[in-house]
C-alpha positions as CSV (number, residue, x, y, z in Angstrom):
1,V,17.2,-24.1,-8.7
2,W,19.3,-23.0,-5.7
3,G,23.0,-23.1,-6.3
4,E,26.2,-22.2,-4.6
5,V,28.0,-19.3,-5.9
6,R,31.5,-17.3,-5.2
7,W,32.4,-13.8,-5.9
8,S,34.9,-11.2,-4.8
9,A,33.7,-8.6,-2.4
10,P,34.6,-4.9,-3.0
11,D,37.6,-5.2,-0.4
12,G,38.9,-8.2,-2.4
13,T,37.9,-11.0,-0.1
14,A,36.4,-14.2,-1.6
15,R,32.7,-14.7,-0.6
16,T,30.3,-17.6,-1.0
17,G,26.6,-17.9,-0.9
18,R,23.4,-19.6,-2.1
19,T,21.4,-17.9,-4.8
20,R,18.9,-18.8,-7.7
21,V,20.4,-20.1,-10.8
22,A,19.2,-21.5,-14.1
23,S,18.4,-25.0,-14.0
24,D,20.4,-25.9,-17.0
25,S,23.6,-24.0,-15.7
26,A,26.8,-26.3,-15.5
27,V,28.8,-26.5,-12.4
28,G,31.6,-23.8,-12.5
29,A,29.5,-21.7,-15.2
30,A,29.7,-17.7,-14.7
31,V,26.2,-16.4,-13.4
32,T,25.5,-12.6,-12.3
33,V,24.9,-11.8,-8.8
34,W,24.1,-8.7,-7.1
35,T,25.8,-7.3,-3.9
36,D,25.4,-4.3,-1.5
37,P,28.4,-2.2,-0.9
38,A,29.6,-4.4,2.0
39,G,29.7,-7.4,-0.6
40,R,26.5,-9.2,0.7
41,L,24.2,-10.9,-1.9
42,V,21.1,-9.0,-2.5
43,T,18.2,-9.5,-4.7
44,Q,18.2,-8.1,-8.4
45,P,17.4,-4.5,-8.8
46,P,14.0,-4.0,-10.5
47,T,13.9,-3.1,-14.2
48,V,12.9,0.4,-15.5
49,N,9.5,-0.9,-16.2
50,Q,9.1,-2.6,-12.8
51,A,10.3,0.5,-10.9
52,R,7.8,2.6,-13.1
53,T,5.1,0.3,-12.4
54,R,5.7,0.1,-8.7
55,S,5.9,3.9,-8.5
56,L,2.8,4.6,-10.3
57,A,1.1,2.1,-8.0
58,I,2.4,3.7,-5.0
59,G,1.8,7.1,-6.2
60,G,-1.9,6.1,-7.0
61,L,-2.4,4.5,-3.6
62,V,-1.0,7.7,-1.9
63,G,-3.2,9.8,-4.1
64,L,-6.4,7.8,-3.2
65,S,-5.3,7.9,0.6
66,A,-4.8,11.7,0.5
67,A,-8.2,12.0,-1.3
68,A,-9.9,9.5,1.1
69,V,-9.1,11.6,4.4
70,P,-11.0,14.8,3.6
71,F,-13.8,12.6,2.1
72,A,-14.2,10.5,5.1
73,C,-14.1,13.6,7.4
74,G,-16.6,15.4,5.3
75,R,-18.9,12.2,5.3
76,L,-18.5,12.1,9.0
77,L,-19.3,15.9,9.5
78,R,-22.4,15.5,7.0
79,D,-23.6,12.5,9.0
80,R,-23.4,14.3,12.3
81,L,-25.1,17.4,11.0
82,E,-27.8,15.2,9.4
83,R,-28.6,13.6,13.0
84,R,-28.5,17.0,14.6
85,R,-31.1,18.1,11.9
86,L,-33.4,15.3,12.2
87,K,-33.3,15.7,16.1
88,Q,-34.3,19.4,15.7
89,W,-37.2,18.2,13.4
90,D,-38.3,15.7,16.0
91,V,-38.5,18.4,18.6
92,E,-40.4,20.8,16.3
93,W,-42.6,18.1,15.4
94,A,-43.5,17.2,18.9
95,R,-44.4,20.9,19.4
96,F,-46.7,21.3,16.5
97,D,-48.3,17.8,16.2
98,P,-50.7,18.3,19.2
99,L,-51.9,21.7,17.7
100,W,-53.1,20.1,14.4
101,G,-55.1,17.6,16.3
102,R,-55.3,15.1,13.5
103,R,-54.0,11.8,14.8
104,T,-54.5,8.5,13.1
105,P,-55.7,5.7,15.8
């Protein structure tokens, strides 16, 4: 449920805004809100477990991305070398196939 809240900014001025409150909160009940240094409403900071989970997920994604770059480059290089090798085989085969004289109709 969204509710109208009031709080005092760091400079002492009274502020109002809308934030989520418990549905069973009474009008005028105290609720906890989070503000930035300028006194504006911000979202609740993550808990220790949330921060740990996010950092592990981001670290894992960064690690996978860092590993994917050399893997992809190596794969591209390997594919190019393979195509080059197969073209060389085609050239050599074209040279020696007529010498063998065995052809299937």
